[in-house]
C-alpha positions as CSV (number, residue, x, y, z in Angstrom):
1,M,0.0,0.0,0.0
2,A,1.1,3.6,-0.6
3,T,1.3,4.9,2.9
4,A,0.8,4.1,6.6
5,I,-1.4,5.9,9.0
6,A,-1.5,5.8,12.8
7,M,-4.0,3.2,14.0
8,G,-5.2,2.3,17.4
9,G,-3.6,-1.2,17.3
10,G,-5.2,-4.5,17.4
11,G,-7.4,-5.7,20.3
12,A,-7.6,-9.2,21.7
13,L,-11.2,-10.6,21.6
14,E,-12.5,-13.4,23.7
15,L,-15.9,-15.1,23.5
16,H,-16.9,-17.4,26.4
17,E,-19.8,-19.8,26.1
18,L,-21.6,-17.3,23.9
19,E,-25.2,-18.1,23.1
20,K,-28.0,-16.5,21.2
21,R,-31.6,-17.8,21.0
22,F,-34.5,-16.4,19.0
23,A,-37.7,-17.8,20.6
24,D,-37.2,-21.6,20.3
25,V,-34.3,-21.3,17.7
26,T,-30.7,-21.4,18.9
27,A,-28.7,-19.4,16.4
28,V,-25.4,-19.5,18.3
29,D,-24.9,-22.4,20.7
30,S,-22.3,-21.8,23.5
31,I,-19.2,-21.0,21.4
32,S,-15.9,-20.0,22.9
33,L,-13.2,-18.4,20.8
34,E,-10.0,-16.4,21.4
35,V,-8.8,-13.9,18.7
36,A,-5.3,-12.6,19.2
37,A,-4.4,-8.9,18.9
38,G,-3.6,-8.1,15.3
39,E,-4.9,-11.4,13.9
40,F,-6.9,-11.9,10.7
41,F,-9.6,-14.3,12.0
42,S,-12.4,-15.7,9.8
43,L,-15.8,-17.2,10.7
44,L,-16.5,-19.5,7.9
45,G,-19.7,-21.5,7.3
46,P,-22.9,-21.9,5.3
47,S,-25.9,-19.6,5.6
48,G,-27.7,-20.0,8.9
49,C,-24.7,-21.3,10.8
50,G,-24.6,-18.4,13.2
51,K,-21.5,-16.5,12.0
52,T,-23.2,-13.2,11.3
53,T,-25.2,-13.4,14.5
54,T,-21.9,-13.9,16.4
55,L,-20.5,-10.8,14.6
56,R,-23.6,-8.7,15.5
57,M,-23.2,-9.7,19.2
58,V,-19.6,-8.5,19.2
59,A,-20.7,-5.3,17.5
60,G,-23.4,-4.8,20.1
61,F,-26.3,-5.0,17.6
62,E,-27.6,-8.2,19.2
63,R,-27.6,-8.9,23.0
64,P,-26.4,-12.4,23.9
65,T,-28.8,-14.7,25.6
66,K,-25.9,-15.8,27.8
67,G,-22.1,-15.8,27.7
68,E,-19.5,-13.2,27.7
69,I,-17.6,-11.0,25.2
70,L,-14.3,-9.5,26.3
71,L,-12.2,-6.9,24.5
72,D,-8.6,-6.7,25.9
73,G,-10.0,-8.3,29.0
74,T,-12.9,-5.9,29.6
75,S,-16.4,-7.1,29.3
76,L,-18.6,-5.5,26.6
77,A,-21.9,-6.7,28.3
78,T,-23.1,-3.2,29.2
79,V,-21.2,-1.2,26.6
80,P,-23.6,0.2,23.8
81,P,-22.5,-0.3,20.2
82,D,-21.4,3.3,19.7
83,R,-19.1,3.1,22.7
84,R,-17.3,-0.1,21.8
85,N,-13.9,0.2,20.2
86,V,-15.0,-1.9,17.2
87,N,-16.3,-1.0,13.8
88,T,-18.2,-2.9,11.1
89,V,-18.0,-3.1,7.3
90,F,-21.1,-4.6,5.8
91,Q,-21.7,-6.2,2.3
92,S,-23.8,-3.1,1.6
93,Y,-21.3,-0.2,2.0
94,A,-24.0,2.4,2.9
95,L,-22.0,5.4,1.6
96,F,-23.8,8.7,1.8
97,P,-24.6,9.6,-1.9
98,H,-24.7,13.4,-1.2
99,L,-21.2,13.5,0.2
100,N,-17.9,13.1,-1.7
101,V,-15.5,10.4,-0.9
102,L,-13.4,12.5,1.5
103,D,-16.4,13.6,3.5
104,N,-17.8,10.0,3.6
105,V,-14.5,8.9,5.2
106,A,-14.4,11.8,7.6
107,F,-18.0,11.6,8.7
108,G,-17.7,9.4,11.7
109,M,-15.0,11.5,13.3
110,R,-17.6,14.3,13.8
111,Y,-19.1,12.2,16.6
112,Q,-15.7,11.7,18.1
113,K,-15.4,15.5,18.2
114,V,-12.2,15.4,16.2
115,P,-11.2,18.9,15.1
116,R,-12.0,19.7,11.5
117,K,-8.4,20.0,10.3
118,E,-7.5,16.8,12.0
119,R,-10.5,15.0,10.4
120,E,-9.4,16.1,7.0
121,R,-5.8,15.0,7.5
122,R,-6.8,11.6,8.9
123,A,-9.4,11.1,6.1
124,K,-6.8,11.9,3.4
125,D,-4.3,9.5,5.0
126,A,-6.9,6.8,5.1
127,L,-7.7,7.3,1.4
128,E,-4.0,7.1,0.6
129,L,-3.9,3.9,2.5
130,V,-6.5,2.3,0.3
131,E,-5.0,4.0,-2.8
132,L,-7.9,6.3,-3.5
133,G,-6.4,9.6,-2.7
134,A,-6.9,10.9,-6.2
135,L,-10.6,10.2,-6.0
136,A,-11.3,12.2,-2.8
137,K,-13.7,14.7,-4.5
138,R,-15.8,12.1,-6.4
139,R,-19.3,11.0,-5.3
140,P,-20.0,7.3,-4.5
141,H,-22.0,6.8,-7.7
142,Q,-18.9,7.7,-9.7
143,L,-16.9,4.8,-8.2
144,S,-16.8,1.1,-9.1
145,G,-18.0,-1.5,-6.7
146,G,-14.4,-2.3,-5.7
147,Q,-13.6,1.4,-5.1
148,Q,-16.7,1.8,-2.9
149,Q,-15.6,-1.1,-0.9
150,R,-12.2,0.6,-0.3
151,V,-14.0,3.8,0.8
152,A,-16.1,1.8,3.3
153,L,-12.8,0.3,4.7
154,A,-11.2,3.6,4.9
155,R,-14.2,5.1,6.7
156,A,-14.1,2.2,9.3
157,L,-10.3,2.3,9.8
158,V,-10.0,6.1,10.2
159,L,-11.9,5.7,13.5
160,R,-9.0,3.6,14.8
161,P,-11.0,0.6,16.1
162,S,-9.2,-2.1,18.1
163,V,-11.3,-4.7,16.1
164,L,-12.7,-4.4,12.6
165,L,-15.7,-6.6,11.9
166,L,-16.3,-7.5,8.2
167,D,-19.6,-9.1,7.3
168,E,-19.1,-10.6,3.8
169,P,-17.8,-7.3,2.4
170,L,-16.7,-8.8,-0.9
171,G,-20.0,-10.6,-1.6
172,A,-21.5,-8.0,-3.9
173,L,-18.4,-7.9,-6.2
174,D,-17.7,-10.0,-9.3
175,A,-15.2,-12.9,-9.1
176,K,-12.2,-11.1,-10.6
177,I,-12.5,-8.0,-8.4
178,R,-13.0,-10.3,-5.3
179,R,-9.7,-12.1,-6.1
180,Q,-7.9,-8.8,-6.4
181,L,-9.3,-7.3,-3.3
182,R,-8.6,-10.4,-1.2
183,L,-4.9,-9.8,-1.7
184,E,-5.3,-6.0,-1.0
185,L,-7.4,-6.6,2.1
186,K,-4.9,-9.0,3.7
187,S,-2.0,-6.6,2.8
188,L,-4.0,-3.7,4.4
189,Q,-4.6,-5.6,7.6
190,E,-1.0,-6.5,8.0
191,E,0.0,-2.9,7.5
192,V,-2.4,-1.3,9.9
193,G,-2.2,-4.0,12.6
194,T,-5.9,-3.9,13.4
195,T,-7.6,-7.1,14.5
196,F,-9.9,-8.3,11.6
197,V,-12.8,-10.6,12.2
198,F,-14.1,-11.6,8.8
199,V,-17.4,-13.4,8.1
200,T,-17.7,-15.4,4.9
201,H,-19.3,-18.5,3.4
202,D,-16.6,-18.5,0.7
203,Q,-13.9,-21.0,1.6
204,E,-11.4,-19.6,-0.9
205,E,-11.6,-16.2,0.7
206,A,-11.1,-17.7,4.2
207,L,-8.2,-19.8,3.1
208,S,-6.4,-17.1,1.2
209,M,-6.6,-14.3,3.8
210,S,-6.9,-15.7,7.3
211,D,-4.3,-16.4,10.0
212,R,-6.8,-18.7,11.6
213,I,-10.3,-19.9,10.7
214,A,-13.3,-21.0,12.8
215,V,-15.5,-23.3,10.8
216,M,-19.1,-23.0,12.0
217,N,-21.9,-25.5,11.6
218,G,-25.4,-25.3,13.1
219,G,-24.5,-22.6,15.6
220,R,-21.4,-24.4,16.9
221,V,-17.7,-24.2,16.0
222,D,-16.6,-27.5,14.5
223,Q,-12.9,-26.6,14.2
224,V,-10.5,-23.7,14.7
225,G,-7.1,-23.7,13.1
226,T,-4.8,-22.2,10.4
227,P,-5.9,-22.6,6.8
228,L,-3.5,-25.4,6.3
229,E,-4.7,-27.2,9.5
230,V,-8.4,-27.1,8.7
231,Y,-7.9,-28.0,5.0
232,E,-5.4,-30.8,5.4
233,S,-6.6,-32.1,8.8
234,P,-10.4,-31.6,9.0
235,A,-11.7,-32.6,12.4
236,T,-15.2,-33.6,11.2
237,L,-16.9,-34.8,8.1
238,F,-18.6,-31.4,7.8
239,V,-15.3,-29.5,7.8
240,A,-13.9,-31.9,5.2
241,D,-16.8,-31.6,2.9
242,F,-17.4,-27.8,3.3
243,L,-13.8,-26.6,3.1
244,G,-12.8,-27.2,-0.5
245,V,-13.6,-30.3,-2.5
246,A,-13.2,-33.6,-0.6
247,N,-13.8,-37.2,-1.6
248,V,-15.7,-38.8,1.3
249,M,-16.3,-42.6,1.1
250,R,-18.2,-44.9,3.4
251,A,-15.9,-47.4,5.1
252,E,-15.6,-49.8,8.0
253,A,-12.6,-49.4,10.3
254,I,-11.4,-52.9,11.2
255,S,-7.9,-52.6,12.8
256,S,-5.1,-50.2,13.5
257,N,-1.4,-50.2,14.4
258,G,1.1,-47.5,15.1
259,S,1.3,-46.3,11.5
260,G,-2.3,-46.3,10.4
261,C,-5.8,-47.7,10.4
262,T,-7.1,-50.5,8.1
263,V,-10.5,-49.7,6.6
264,R,-12.7,-51.6,4.3
265,V,-14.3,-49.8,1.3
266,G,-16.7,-52.2,-0.4
267,E,-14.7,-55.4,-0.8
268,F,-11.3,-53.6,-0.7
269,E,-9.0,-52.9,2.2
270,L,-7.1,-49.6,2.4
271,R,-4.7,-48.2,4.9
272,A,-5.5,-44.7,6.2
273,G,-2.4,-42.9,7.7
274,C,-4.1,-40.0,9.5
275,G,-7.3,-39.0,11.4
276,E,-9.1,-41.0,14.1
277,L,-6.8,-44.1,13.8
278,G,-8.3,-45.8,16.8
279,C,-11.9,-45.8,15.6
280,R,-13.8,-49.0,14.8
281,G,-17.0,-49.8,12.9
282,A,-18.8,-47.4,10.7
283,A,-16.4,-44.7,9.5
284,S,-15.6,-42.5,6.5
285,V,-12.3,-42.0,4.6
286,V,-11.5,-38.6,3.2
287,I,-9.0,-37.6,0.5
288,R,-8.6,-34.4,-1.4
289,P,-8.8,-34.5,-5.3
290,E,-5.2,-33.2,-5.7
291,R,-3.9,-36.2,-3.6
292,L,-5.8,-38.8,-5.6
293,E,-3.8,-40.4,-8.4
294,V,-5.5,-41.9,-11.5
295,V,-3.6,-44.6,-13.4
296,P,-4.4,-47.0,-16.2
297,L,-6.1,-50.1,-14.7
298,A,-3.2,-52.4,-15.9
299,E,-0.6,-50.2,-14.2
300,R,-2.2,-50.0,-10.7
301,P,0.1,-50.4,-7.8
302,G,-0.8,-53.0,-5.2
303,E,-1.7,-51.0,-2.1
304,N,-4.5,-48.5,-1.6
305,C,-6.0,-48.8,-5.1
306,L,-9.6,-49.0,-6.2
307,P,-10.6,-49.9,-9.8
308,G,-13.2,-48.0,-11.7
309,M,-13.9,-46.2,-14.9
310,V,-13.9,-42.6,-16.1
311,D,-17.4,-41.2,-15.6
312,R,-16.7,-37.7,-17.0
313,T,-14.0,-35.0,-17.2
314,V,-14.0,-31.3,-16.8
315,F,-11.2,-29.2,-18.3
316,V,-10.7,-26.0,-16.2
317,G,-7.4,-24.7,-17.7
318,S,-4.9,-25.3,-14.9
319,N,-6.1,-28.9,-14.4
320,L,-8.3,-31.7,-15.6
321,Q,-11.0,-32.8,-13.1
322,V,-11.6,-36.5,-13.6
323,M,-14.7,-38.1,-12.1
324,V,-14.2,-41.8,-11.6
325,R,-17.0,-44.2,-10.8
326,L,-15.5,-46.9,-8.6
327,V,-16.6,-50.5,-8.6
328,T,-18.1,-49.8,-5.2
329,G,-20.6,-47.5,-6.9
330,E,-19.2,-44.2,-5.4
331,V,-17.9,-41.4,-7.6
332,V,-14.6,-39.7,-6.6
333,Q,-12.9,-36.7,-8.2
334,A,-9.2,-36.4,-9.0
335,S,-7.4,-33.3,-10.1
336,I,-4.7,-33.7,-12.7
337,P,-2.4,-30.7,-13.2
338,N,-2.0,-29.3,-16.7
339,H,1.7,-29.4,-17.6
340,G,1.1,-28.5,-21.2
341,E,1.9,-32.0,-22.4
342,G,-1.5,-33.3,-23.1
343,L,-3.9,-34.8,-20.6
344,E,-4.8,-38.4,-20.2
345,F,-8.0,-40.0,-19.0
346,H,-10.4,-37.8,-21.0
347,E,-12.2,-40.8,-22.5
348,Q,-15.5,-41.6,-20.9
349,G,-15.7,-45.3,-19.9
350,K,-11.9,-45.8,-19.8
351,P,-10.9,-48.4,-17.2
352,V,-8.7,-46.9,-14.6
353,A,-7.6,-47.3,-11.0
354,V,-7.4,-44.6,-8.3
355,H,-4.5,-44.7,-5.9
356,A,-5.0,-43.1,-2.5
357,P,-1.7,-42.7,-0.7
358,A,-2.0,-43.8,2.9
359,E,-0.5,-40.6,4.2
360,A,-3.2,-38.5,2.4
361,L,-6.1,-40.8,3.4
362,R,-7.9,-39.6,6.5
363,V,-10.3,-41.8,8.6
364,L,-13.1,-40.2,10.6
365,A,-15.6,-41.8,12.8
366,G,-19.1,-41.8,11.4
367,S,-20.6,-42.9,8.1
368,A,-20.8,-40.5,5.2
369,N,-24.0,-40.2,3.2
370,S,-24.1,-42.1,0.0
371,G,-23.3,-39.9,-3.0
């Protein structure tokens, strides 16, 4: 980014057994989280999982049914929204159409009783931070969607919050602009040092920007971890299936030793090298498409292979997505990188085998739904 401006520093946020009920519906079900000062933390999950309700409780727009919210160790229970050192950026940027960009950014400082010259200086610095200094005199309708999003960010950051809450702020933008702004948003957060709590249902957004992610499901937190941890080592079937593409197959866990767990998929025995290695009985095995190898049926290695045939293929430029219907009846997806040398396995009905390396095959207790 072009310049740095003085910010209030990042605040540490703690949620203890936080719950929110609407009549007989529990939207947030006793979640506990710790967000470190200066962290980019994402709440990820499908619609209705409780992530936005959680954000609104932190902002003060919803009152918790029970539980506690602490900012830098101080309870926010009795603090009204306008007195909390947090600010929110929504999907709808809500810029004032009758004010120019500079006045939009400076507007909130009037209520902080910041002197006029100081308001103007800080607003200009904030616009330079988001690389919109040259557009200070424009009105919102003269800006693109991506530029309006940057103005909304500048307006929030200029108030120097300890925590900035972002409720799907990129959702209204097209895919190309979203990809560009993801990089800019993470760079901005690292520069200003403010704690960001980011709500999204888009796993790519969460994986590409976050220091840590809380994956929410049905009002609860299924797993908290770094992007690498939640992607490579999902704790539940929901996390495995929701975060990226995952091949989930029904299995029976039959034995284990120090190096893995033997599972039966249909009539075939496979060795899973990670996950809940001590489980027995109904289970599921999970493997990512990029870790699954497709080989001609005649060339299949002996261990951890399942025969099948090519069901269909999808060429997406950087790779070929190969859907293989296994002899067990389940369909799995493999991702074959495009190295510019021609791609095999594009013929529908071609006999093949899929090889699932033990170190990439994860066993989880509980049976997957048939697919």
